[in-house]
C-alpha positions as CSV (number, residue, x, y, z in Angstrom):
1,M,0.0,0.0,0.0
2,L,1.6,3.3,-1.1
3,I,1.5,6.4,1.0
4,E,-1.5,8.7,0.2
5,P,-0.8,12.0,-1.5
6,Y,-0.1,15.1,0.7
7,G,-3.4,16.5,1.9
8,G,-5.2,13.2,1.1
9,R,-6.0,13.8,-2.6
10,L,-4.0,13.9,-5.8
11,V,-5.0,17.1,-7.7
12,D,-5.7,16.8,-11.5
13,L,-6.4,20.0,-13.3
14,T,-6.3,18.6,-16.9
15,V,-9.5,18.6,-18.9
16,R,-10.4,16.1,-21.6
17,G,-13.0,15.3,-24.2
18,D,-15.8,17.6,-24.9
19,E,-14.9,20.0,-22.1
20,R,-11.4,20.5,-23.6
21,E,-12.7,20.9,-27.1
22,E,-15.3,23.5,-25.9
23,L,-12.5,25.5,-24.1
24,L,-10.2,25.4,-27.1
25,A,-12.9,26.6,-29.4
26,R,-13.4,29.7,-27.1
27,V,-9.6,30.4,-26.6
28,P,-9.4,32.9,-29.6
29,E,-12.0,35.1,-27.9
30,M,-10.1,35.3,-24.6
31,P,-7.4,37.7,-23.5
32,S,-4.1,35.9,-23.1
33,L,-0.9,36.0,-21.1
34,R,2.4,34.4,-22.1
35,L,4.1,32.5,-19.3
36,S,7.8,32.4,-18.5
37,W,9.6,29.0,-18.5
38,R,9.4,29.0,-14.7
39,S,5.6,29.5,-14.7
40,V,5.2,26.8,-17.4
41,C,7.1,24.4,-15.1
42,D,4.9,25.4,-12.2
43,L,1.7,25.1,-14.2
44,E,2.6,21.6,-15.3
45,L,3.3,20.3,-11.8
46,L,0.1,22.0,-10.5
47,A,-1.9,20.3,-13.3
48,V,-0.7,16.7,-12.6
49,G,-0.8,17.0,-8.8
50,A,2.8,17.2,-7.9
51,F,2.1,20.3,-5.8
52,S,-1.0,18.7,-4.2
53,P,-3.0,20.0,-2.3
54,L,-2.5,23.1,-4.3
55,D,-5.0,23.4,-7.1
56,R,-4.1,26.9,-8.4
57,F,-1.4,29.5,-8.2
58,M,-1.6,30.9,-4.7
59,G,-4.0,33.7,-3.8
60,R,-3.1,36.3,-1.3
61,G,-4.3,34.4,1.7
62,D,-2.1,31.3,1.0
63,Y,0.8,33.5,-0.2
64,E,1.0,35.6,2.9
65,R,0.8,32.7,5.3
66,V,3.4,30.7,3.4
67,L,5.8,33.6,3.5
68,E,5.3,34.2,7.3
69,E,4.6,30.7,8.6
70,M,5.3,28.1,5.8
71,R,1.6,27.2,5.9
72,L,-1.3,27.4,3.6
73,E,-4.3,29.4,4.7
74,R,-6.0,26.3,6.0
75,G,-3.0,25.4,8.2
76,L,-1.3,22.7,6.1
77,L,2.5,22.9,6.0
78,F,3.8,24.3,2.7
79,P,7.1,26.2,2.6
80,I,7.5,27.7,-0.9
81,P,5.1,30.2,-2.6
82,V,3.9,29.0,-6.0
83,T,2.6,32.1,-7.7
84,L,1.9,33.5,-11.2
85,P,3.6,36.9,-11.7
86,V,2.5,39.3,-14.4
87,F,3.5,42.9,-15.3
88,E,1.0,45.6,-14.4
89,G,1.0,46.7,-18.0
90,D,0.0,43.3,-19.2
91,F,-3.0,42.9,-16.9
92,R,-6.4,44.7,-17.2
93,A,-8.6,45.3,-14.2
94,E,-11.6,44.2,-16.2
95,W,-10.1,40.6,-16.5
96,L,-11.2,40.0,-12.9
97,D,-13.9,37.3,-12.8
98,R,-13.2,36.6,-16.5
99,E,-11.4,33.8,-18.3
100,V,-7.8,34.3,-19.5
101,V,-5.8,31.9,-21.6
102,L,-2.3,31.1,-20.3
103,R,0.1,30.4,-23.2
104,S,3.6,29.1,-23.5
105,L,6.4,31.3,-24.7
106,E,5.7,30.0,-28.2
107,G,2.0,30.9,-28.0
108,E,0.5,27.5,-27.5
109,P,-2.6,27.6,-25.2
110,L,-1.9,25.6,-22.0
111,A,-4.6,26.5,-19.6
112,V,-7.7,28.7,-19.0
113,M,-7.8,30.6,-15.7
114,R,-10.8,32.4,-14.3
115,V,-9.1,35.3,-12.6
116,E,-10.3,35.6,-9.1
117,E,-7.5,37.7,-7.5
118,A,-4.8,40.1,-8.6
119,Y,-2.6,41.4,-5.8
120,S,0.7,43.3,-5.5
121,W,3.8,41.9,-3.8
122,E,7.3,43.1,-2.9
123,W,10.4,41.2,-4.1
124,E,12.6,42.4,-1.1
125,R,10.1,41.0,1.4
126,E,9.6,37.7,-0.4
127,A,13.3,37.3,-0.9
128,Q,14.1,37.9,2.7
129,L,11.4,35.6,4.1
130,V,11.7,32.7,1.7
131,Y,15.4,32.8,0.7
132,G,16.8,34.6,3.8
133,T,18.7,37.1,1.6
134,R,18.3,40.0,-0.9
135,D,21.7,39.3,-2.3
136,L,21.6,39.4,-6.1
137,R,24.2,36.6,-6.2
138,H,21.3,34.3,-5.3
139,P,20.0,33.3,-8.8
140,T,16.3,33.3,-7.9
141,V,16.5,36.5,-6.0
142,A,18.1,38.1,-9.0
143,E,15.5,36.7,-11.3
144,M,12.5,37.6,-9.3
145,M,13.2,41.3,-9.7
146,G,12.0,41.0,-13.2
147,W,8.8,39.0,-12.6
148,G,6.4,41.9,-12.6
149,G,4.6,43.6,-9.7
150,L,1.3,41.5,-9.6
151,Y,0.4,38.0,-8.8
152,I,-2.8,36.5,-10.1
153,S,-4.8,33.5,-9.1
154,G,-8.0,31.7,-9.9
155,H,-9.6,28.4,-11.0
156,L,-7.5,26.6,-13.6
157,R,-8.4,24.2,-16.4
158,V,-5.4,22.8,-18.2
159,V,-5.9,21.9,-21.9
160,N,-2.4,21.1,-22.9
161,L,0.7,19.9,-21.0
162,P,4.1,20.9,-22.4
163,R,5.1,18.7,-25.4
164,R,8.3,16.7,-25.3
165,Y,10.1,14.8,-28.0
166,A,13.1,13.4,-26.2
167,F,13.1,11.1,-23.2
168,R,9.3,11.2,-23.3
169,E,9.1,7.8,-21.5
170,L,10.9,9.2,-18.5
171,Y,8.4,12.0,-17.7
172,R,5.9,10.4,-15.4
173,T,2.9,12.1,-13.6
174,P,2.4,11.2,-10.0
175,R,-0.5,8.9,-10.9
176,E,1.6,7.1,-13.5
177,L,4.6,6.8,-11.2
178,R,2.5,5.4,-8.4
179,T,1.2,2.7,-10.7
180,L,4.8,1.7,-11.6
181,L,5.8,1.7,-7.9
182,R,2.9,-0.6,-7.0
183,E,4.1,-3.0,-9.7
184,L,7.5,-3.1,-8.0
185,G,5.7,-4.4,-4.8
186,Y,7.3,-2.1,-2.2
187,S,5.3,0.0,0.3
188,R,8.4,2.0,1.3
189,V,10.0,4.2,-1.4
190,V,13.1,6.4,-1.1
191,G,13.1,9.6,-3.1
192,F,16.4,10.8,-4.3
193,Q,16.7,14.4,-5.6
194,T,19.6,15.6,-7.7
195,R,20.4,18.4,-10.2
196,N,23.8,17.0,-10.9
197,P,25.1,13.9,-12.8
198,L,25.2,10.7,-10.8
199,H,28.7,9.9,-9.6
200,R,29.9,7.0,-7.4
201,S,29.1,8.8,-4.2
202,H,25.5,9.5,-5.3
203,V,25.1,5.8,-6.1
204,F,26.5,4.9,-2.7
205,M,24.1,7.3,-0.9
206,S,21.0,6.3,-2.8
207,Q,21.6,2.5,-2.6
208,R,22.4,2.7,1.1
209,A,19.2,4.7,1.7
210,A,17.1,2.1,-0.1
211,D,18.9,-0.7,1.9
212,R,18.4,1.1,5.2
213,V,14.6,1.2,4.7
214,G,14.2,-2.0,2.8
215,G,12.3,-0.3,0.0
216,A,12.3,0.8,-3.6
217,L,14.4,3.6,-4.9
218,L,13.1,6.5,-7.0
219,I,15.8,8.4,-8.8
220,H,14.0,11.7,-9.4
221,P,16.2,14.4,-10.8
222,A,15.0,18.0,-11.3
223,V,15.2,18.8,-15.0
224,G,13.3,22.1,-15.2
225,M,15.1,25.3,-14.1
226,T,18.1,24.8,-11.8
227,K,21.0,27.1,-11.4
228,P,22.8,28.9,-14.2
229,G,26.0,27.0,-14.9
230,D,24.6,23.6,-13.9
231,V,25.1,20.7,-16.3
232,D,22.3,21.0,-18.8
233,A,19.3,18.6,-18.5
234,Y,19.9,16.6,-21.7
235,T,23.5,15.8,-20.7
236,R,22.5,14.8,-17.2
237,I,19.7,12.6,-18.5
238,R,22.1,10.7,-20.6
239,C,24.3,10.2,-17.6
240,Y,21.3,9.1,-15.5
241,Q,20.2,6.5,-18.1
242,A,23.7,5.0,-18.3
243,V,24.2,4.8,-14.5
244,V,20.8,3.4,-13.7
245,R,21.1,0.8,-16.5
246,H,24.4,-0.5,-15.2
247,R,24.6,0.3,-11.5
248,Y,21.2,-0.3,-9.9
249,D,18.9,-3.2,-9.2
250,P,16.1,-2.9,-11.9
251,G,13.8,-4.9,-9.6
252,R,13.6,-2.0,-7.1
253,T,14.8,1.1,-8.9
254,L,12.8,3.6,-11.1
255,L,14.2,6.6,-12.9
256,A,11.8,9.4,-13.6
257,L,12.3,13.1,-14.6
258,L,10.8,16.0,-12.7
259,P,10.2,19.2,-14.7
260,L,10.6,21.3,-11.5
261,A,11.7,24.9,-11.6
262,M,13.9,24.9,-8.5
263,R,14.1,27.9,-6.2
264,M,17.5,27.1,-4.7
265,A,15.9,28.0,-1.4
266,G,17.9,25.6,0.8
267,P,16.1,24.5,4.0
268,R,12.6,25.6,2.8
269,E,13.2,23.9,-0.5
270,A,14.1,20.6,1.1
271,L,10.7,20.5,2.8
272,W,9.0,21.3,-0.5
273,H,10.9,18.5,-2.2
274,G,9.7,16.2,0.4
275,I,6.1,17.2,-0.2
276,I,6.5,16.7,-4.0
277,R,8.1,13.3,-3.6
278,R,5.3,12.2,-1.3
279,N,2.8,13.0,-4.0
280,F,4.8,10.8,-6.4
281,G,4.7,7.9,-3.8
282,A,7.9,8.4,-1.7
283,T,7.8,7.6,2.0
284,H,11.4,8.5,2.7
285,F,13.6,11.3,1.2
286,V,17.4,11.7,1.1
287,V,18.6,15.1,2.4
288,G,22.4,15.7,2.0
289,R,24.7,18.6,2.8
290,D,23.6,22.0,1.6
291,H,20.4,20.6,0.0
292,A,19.2,23.0,-2.8
293,G,21.9,25.5,-2.0
294,P,22.9,28.1,-4.7
295,G,26.5,28.5,-3.6
296,A,28.1,31.6,-2.1
297,D,26.9,35.2,-1.6
298,A,28.7,38.4,-2.6
299,A,30.9,38.1,0.4
300,G,32.0,34.5,-0.5
301,R,29.9,32.9,2.3
302,P,27.4,30.0,1.6
303,F,23.8,31.2,1.6
304,Y,22.9,28.4,3.9
305,A,24.7,26.4,6.6
306,P,25.7,22.9,5.4
307,F,23.1,21.1,7.6
308,A,20.4,23.7,7.8
309,A,18.1,21.8,5.5
310,Q,18.4,18.6,7.6
311,E,17.7,20.5,10.8
312,L,14.5,22.1,9.4
313,F,13.3,18.8,7.8
314,A,13.8,17.0,11.1
315,V,11.5,19.5,12.8
316,Y,8.7,18.9,10.4
317,Q,9.1,15.4,9.1
318,K,6.4,13.9,11.3
319,E,3.9,16.4,10.1
320,L,5.1,16.0,6.5
321,G,4.6,12.3,6.7
322,V,7.9,11.7,4.9
323,E,10.9,10.4,6.8
324,M,14.3,12.0,6.2
325,I,17.4,10.0,5.5
326,P,20.2,12.4,6.3
327,F,23.7,12.1,4.8
328,D,26.9,13.7,5.9
329,E,29.7,14.4,3.4
330,V,30.6,11.2,1.6
331,V,34.3,10.4,1.1
332,Y,36.3,7.7,-0.6
333,L,38.5,5.3,1.4
334,P,41.3,4.3,-1.0
335,E,42.7,1.5,1.2
336,E,39.3,-0.2,1.2
337,D,38.0,0.9,-2.2
338,R,34.7,2.1,-0.9
339,Y,32.7,5.1,0.0
340,E,31.6,6.2,3.5
341,E,30.0,9.1,5.3
342,V,32.8,11.1,6.8
343,S,31.2,10.9,10.3
344,R,31.5,7.1,10.1
345,V,35.2,7.0,9.0
346,P,37.5,5.6,11.8
347,A,40.0,8.1,13.1
348,G,43.3,8.2,11.1
349,R,41.9,6.5,8.0
350,K,43.0,8.0,4.7
351,V,40.2,9.6,2.8
352,W,39.9,11.2,-0.7
353,R,37.3,13.8,-1.7
354,L,36.7,15.8,-4.8
355,S,34.8,19.0,-4.3
356,G,32.4,20.5,-6.9
357,T,35.1,23.2,-7.5
358,Q,37.7,20.6,-8.1
359,L,35.4,18.7,-10.4
360,R,34.8,21.8,-12.4
361,E,38.6,22.4,-12.6
362,H,39.2,19.0,-14.0
363,L,36.6,19.6,-16.7
364,R,37.8,23.1,-17.4
365,N,41.4,21.8,-17.8
366,G,40.4,18.9,-20.0
367,E,41.8,16.5,-17.3
368,Q,40.6,12.9,-16.9
369,L,38.3,12.5,-13.9
370,P,39.6,10.0,-11.2
371,E,38.3,6.5,-11.7
372,W,37.4,6.3,-8.0
373,F,35.1,9.4,-8.4
374,T,32.9,8.6,-11.4
375,Y,32.1,5.9,-13.9
376,P,33.5,5.7,-17.4
377,E,30.1,6.0,-19.0
378,V,29.5,9.3,-17.1
379,E,32.9,10.7,-17.9
380,A,32.4,10.0,-21.6
381,V,29.1,12.0,-21.6
382,L,30.6,14.9,-19.7
383,R,33.7,15.0,-21.9
384,E,31.4,15.6,-24.9
385,A,29.4,18.3,-23.2
386,F,32.3,20.1,-21.5
387,P,35.3,21.2,-23.6
388,P,38.2,22.7,-21.7
389,L,37.4,26.1,-20.2
390,H,39.5,28.0,-22.8
391,R,37.2,26.6,-25.5
392,R,34.0,27.5,-23.7
393,G,31.9,30.6,-24.2
394,F,32.1,33.7,-22.1
395,C,30.6,37.2,-22.0
396,V,32.5,40.5,-21.6
397,W,30.0,43.2,-20.6
398,F,31.1,46.8,-20.8
399,T,29.3,49.3,-18.6
400,G,29.9,53.1,-18.1
401,L,28.5,56.5,-18.9
402,P,27.5,57.5,-22.4
403,C,30.6,58.3,-24.5
404,A,32.9,56.7,-21.9
405,G,34.6,54.6,-24.6
406,K,32.7,51.3,-24.2
407,S,32.0,50.7,-27.9
408,T,35.6,51.5,-29.0
409,L,37.0,49.1,-26.4
410,A,34.5,46.5,-27.4
411,K,35.4,46.8,-31.1
412,V,39.1,46.4,-30.4
413,L,38.5,43.4,-28.2
414,V,36.2,41.8,-30.8
415,E,38.8,42.2,-33.5
416,L,41.6,40.7,-31.4
417,L,39.5,37.7,-30.3
418,T,38.2,37.1,-33.8
419,A,41.7,37.2,-35.3
420,A,42.7,34.5,-32.8
421,G,39.9,32.2,-34.1
422,R,37.2,32.7,-31.5
423,R,33.6,33.0,-32.6
424,V,32.6,36.5,-31.3
425,S,29.3,38.4,-31.4
426,L,29.3,42.1,-30.7
427,L,26.1,43.4,-29.1
428,D,26.2,47.1,-28.8
429,G,23.4,48.8,-26.9
430,D,22.7,51.5,-29.6
431,V,22.8,49.0,-32.4
432,V,20.5,46.5,-30.6
433,R,18.0,49.3,-30.1
434,T,17.5,49.6,-33.9
435,H,16.7,45.9,-34.3
436,L,16.0,43.7,-31.3
437,S,14.6,46.6,-29.2
438,K,13.1,48.8,-31.8
439,G,10.2,50.7,-30.3
440,L,11.5,50.8,-26.8
441,G,11.9,54.2,-25.2
442,F,14.2,55.4,-22.5
443,S,12.1,55.0,-19.4
444,R,13.7,52.8,-16.7
445,Q,11.4,49.9,-17.6
446,D,12.3,50.2,-21.3
447,R,16.0,50.4,-20.5
448,E,15.8,47.3,-18.3
449,A,13.9,45.5,-21.1
450,N,16.6,46.5,-23.6
451,L,19.5,45.3,-21.3
452,L,17.7,42.0,-20.5
453,R,17.2,41.3,-24.2
454,I,20.9,41.8,-24.9
455,A,21.7,39.6,-21.9
456,F,19.4,36.8,-23.1
457,V,21.0,36.8,-26.6
458,A,24.4,36.9,-25.0
459,S,23.6,34.0,-22.7
460,E,22.5,31.9,-25.6
461,I,25.7,32.6,-27.4
462,V,27.8,31.6,-24.4
463,R,25.7,28.5,-23.9
464,H,26.8,27.4,-27.3
465,N,30.5,28.1,-26.5
466,G,30.6,31.4,-28.4
467,V,31.9,34.7,-27.1
468,A,29.6,37.6,-26.5
469,V,31.0,41.2,-26.2
470,C,28.3,43.6,-25.0
471,A,28.6,47.4,-24.7
472,A,25.7,49.2,-23.0
473,V,25.4,52.0,-20.5
474,S,23.8,49.5,-18.0
475,P,23.3,52.2,-15.3
476,Y,21.5,50.3,-12.6
477,R,23.2,47.9,-10.1
478,D,20.2,45.7,-9.6
479,V,19.8,45.1,-13.4
480,R,23.5,44.3,-13.7
481,G,23.1,41.8,-10.9
482,R,20.2,40.1,-12.7
483,I,22.3,40.0,-15.9
484,R,25.3,38.4,-14.1
485,A,23.0,35.7,-12.7
486,M,22.0,34.6,-16.3
487,F,25.6,33.3,-16.9
488,P,27.5,30.4,-15.6
489,E,29.9,31.3,-12.8
490,G,33.3,32.3,-14.1
491,Q,32.0,32.9,-17.7
492,F,30.9,36.5,-17.2
493,L,33.3,39.5,-17.0
494,L,32.0,42.9,-16.0
495,V,34.2,45.7,-17.3
496,Y,33.6,49.2,-15.9
497,V,34.8,51.9,-18.2
498,D,35.4,54.6,-15.6
499,T,35.5,57.9,-17.5
500,P,34.8,61.3,-15.8
501,V,31.6,62.8,-17.0
502,E,33.3,66.0,-18.2
503,V,35.6,63.8,-20.5
504,C,32.5,62.0,-21.8
505,E,30.8,65.2,-22.5
506,A,33.9,66.6,-24.4
507,R,33.8,63.4,-26.6
508,D,30.1,63.6,-27.4
509,V,30.0,64.2,-31.1
510,K,26.2,63.6,-31.2
511,G,25.5,66.5,-28.8
512,M,23.5,64.4,-26.4
513,Y,24.9,65.8,-23.2
514,A,24.3,69.4,-24.5
515,A,20.8,68.6,-25.4
516,A,20.2,67.0,-22.0
517,R,21.6,70.0,-20.2
518,R,19.3,72.3,-22.2
519,G,16.3,70.1,-21.2
520,L,15.7,68.8,-24.7
521,L,16.6,65.2,-23.8
522,K,15.0,63.9,-20.7
523,G,16.2,61.0,-18.5
524,F,19.8,61.1,-19.9
525,T,22.3,59.1,-17.9
526,G,24.9,61.3,-16.3
527,V,22.8,64.5,-16.5
528,D,19.3,64.0,-15.1
529,D,19.3,60.2,-14.6
530,P,21.9,58.6,-12.2
531,Y,24.6,56.1,-13.1
532,E,25.3,53.7,-10.3
533,P,29.0,52.6,-10.5
534,P,29.5,48.9,-10.0
535,D,31.3,47.5,-6.9
536,D,31.6,44.0,-8.4
537,A,33.4,44.7,-11.7
538,E,36.2,42.3,-12.5
539,I,38.1,45.0,-14.3
540,V,38.0,48.8,-14.1
541,I,39.4,50.6,-17.2
542,R,40.2,54.3,-16.8
543,A,39.7,55.2,-20.4
544,A,40.8,58.8,-19.9
545,E,44.3,57.5,-18.9
546,C,44.9,54.8,-21.4
547,G,44.1,54.0,-25.1
548,P,41.7,51.4,-26.3
549,E,44.6,49.0,-27.3
550,E,46.0,49.1,-23.8
551,G,42.6,48.6,-22.2
552,A,41.9,45.7,-24.5
553,A,45.3,44.2,-23.5
554,E,44.2,44.4,-19.9
555,I,41.0,42.5,-20.6
556,V,42.8,39.9,-22.7
557,N,45.3,39.3,-19.8
558,H,42.5,38.9,-17.3
559,L,40.8,36.4,-19.6
560,R,44.1,34.4,-19.8
561,L,44.4,34.5,-16.0
562,A,40.9,33.3,-15.6
563,G,41.6,30.3,-18.0
564,L,39.1,31.5,-20.6
565,L,42.0,32.1,-23.1
566,P,45.1,29.9,-23.4
567,P,48.5,31.6,-23.2
568,G,49.5,33.2,-26.5
569,E,46.2,32.8,-28.2
570,V,45.4,36.5,-28.5
571,Q,48.2,39.0,-29.4
572,V,47.9,42.7,-29.0
573,P,50.3,44.4,-31.5
574,G,52.9,46.6,-29.8
575,L,51.8,45.7,-26.2
576,D,52.8,43.0,-23.8
577,P,49.7,42.1,-21.8
578,A,51.9,40.8,-19.0
579,D,53.0,44.4,-18.3
580,T,49.4,45.6,-17.8
581,A,48.0,46.0,-14.3
582,V,45.0,43.7,-14.1
583,G,42.9,43.5,-11.0
584,R,39.5,43.9,-9.5
585,H,39.9,47.7,-9.7
586,G,42.3,47.9,-12.6
């Protein structure tokens, strides 16, 4: 007998047959909203019951109590807000108590919502209460600043689930997975969450957990949104298939994919993962060190203590109805050729460990992964997906006042990198405005939209191992923080072109500063709109004190030191990059 779903009932919001056809026939008459990828992931898991007992995006009552108490309005434990954000300009007050069609980014109708609530929210408050920080190095905190100022809620009818064409057989709804678990014949099921490839230590943990409870094992990786820089879902799935096929007992192991948009919320997220896995049939859940942690904050400190998730889960596991299986750090004992939790290793015994940072270094440098750490079939997949760091993509983002010299520096850098054989795309703020952002004005909202469009294109270039060089004023710290969060760690370089405003004004051949000072040009950065200098730039170029070639050499040298360029790949005529002063503040 499998455990019952959380709250006692498995929600199903999908409509079928005549009801679906009738809704689809009326869709063209309805106002519509396009959902972000995160909201599409949330909608799918609401639809199939993974978030049971939720049957809608949260209204204000549930939202407020979840923020303050980790409970739904009716008192049931629920630690993460699941909300549908919209921009005020995209929503009409007359839509209240009317049907609105929710569409994918591509425009496909996914669901019909009868809008019952629209309420405002504050990102700083939600960030502090749910994530414990407002630091923009937290990827979800950075992202939520661009969600829009309203949340909407109402009755949902889902007409289409997202379509998939690869690994389709591994996407299982809670109802489908429960059927498969019943066929295995176990009443106890251990859920194992991961957003990384499976290595030997993960296999050790998951198998020990299943042995400990005498139950089935559900390998249930999150393959929706994770953290920028994580191994992409398709690469991970290939790793999962290879490991599960060869390293697990097929009589008690199931692999299924969870299209979850993770929040990287640490302790609160661990509880949420437990609720989700209970809905899929799990009675036990593995919680390791720094569960769902996003890494380090701006000061280099971890956002969450290593065992904070375990401590919170232990407080609520009885109420949750899912028993935690905690794990300490797992290390390798070379003298015994086995893995063990570090707390169980006898004193004085030799241990080997490979941190996530060390793993990334091996991959960056093109080095073979230790045999004791991973399996040959996993390494083969990772080798294909991860070329050495100096062959991966990166973004150089120039920021500074208008006429500071950003575009000139960017052009020099592009020419040098292109001559060395790198695939480089130049995204200049002014040029982008004539194409990608045509029609946008110069209000703060429109400036943000322009910058985020540039960043999106740049992130896609980097994802495919190209080089993106971007030159845009980018005056606001918070927007630059959101842009940084869109790139893998170590593959984004912020260059502050620090030029005094009087020098910028003297260089202004277009007369923009003069027009702004006469009141003919409103909201001009450096005159009547502020420029917020960055305090997190990797390089500061004082363009009034050096020429563009010297500034470009400084950037090239930094890229070499960061491992993004191999020694000698890029030559700057007449300059020795080794003689330039490169540092956090130039």
